[in-house]
TORDO-916551 format. One record per residue (C-alpha): x, y, z; residue in three letters; residue number from 1. Coordinates in steps of 0.001 Angstrom, whole numbers, plus 524288, in hexadecimal, padded with zeros to 5 digits. Each point is the difference from the previous one (the first is absolute). Layout:
// residues N
      xx      yy      zz   rest    nr
       X       Y       Z    ALA   NUM
...
This chain:
// residues 40
      xx      yy      zz   rest    nr
   7D32F   EBA51   32DF0    MET     1
   80A13   7F576   7FE9D    CYS     2
   809F1   8008D   7F512    GLU     3
   7F93D   7F534   7F866    LEU     4
   7F342   807A9   7FF91    GLU     5
   80735   80C2E   7FB73    ILE     6
   806FD   7F8BB   7F51E    SER     7
   7F349   7F996   7FBA4    LEU     8
   7F95B   80D3A   7FFDA    LEU     9
   80B13   805C1   7F7E7    ASN    10
   7FF1C   7F4A4   7F685    LEU    11
   7F154   801F4   7FEA7    LEU    12
   80194   80E93   7FD64    ILE    13
   80ADB   7FD5E   7F63A    PHE    14
   7F7D1   7F5CB   7F8D5    ASN    15
   7F45B   80922   7FF8C    PHE    16
   8084D   80B2D   7FAB4    ALA    17
   805F0   7F711   7F5B5    THR    18
   7F299   7FB1D   7FBE1    LEU    19
   7FAA7   80DCF   7FEAD    VAL    20
   80C07   8042F   7F84B    THR    21
   7FEAA   7F49A   7F690    PHE    22
   7F18B   802EB   7FE0F    GLN    23
   80316   80E45   7FD38    ASP    24
   80A6E   7FC21   7F62D    LEU    25
   7F6D7   7F699   7F925    ALA    26
   7F54A   80A43   7FF6E    LEU    27
   80991   80A2E   7FB05    PHE    28
   804F7   7F6EC   7F567    ARG    29
   7F1FE   7FC96   7FC30    HIS    30
   7FC59   80E5D   7FEF9    LYS    31
   80C28   802E0   7F804    ASN    32
   7FD2E   7F51C   7F65D    SER    33
   7F1EB   804CA   7FF02    TYR    34
   8045F   80DE5   7FD10    PHE    35
   80A3E   7FB49   7F66F    SER    36
   7F5D4   7F874   7F846    LYS    37
   7F708   80BC2   7FF48    ASN    38
   809B0   80ABA   7FCF4    PHE    39
   80AA0   7F9AD   7F7E5    ILE    40
């Protein structure tokens, strides 16, 4: 692989990881607000 392909691959992996992390955070926050409404 040339260096450009490697850097593009790294960027893709990084973007995917960031996307998954943001989705997890949003889901976590949503669950927390749901539990807060029910239990508090």
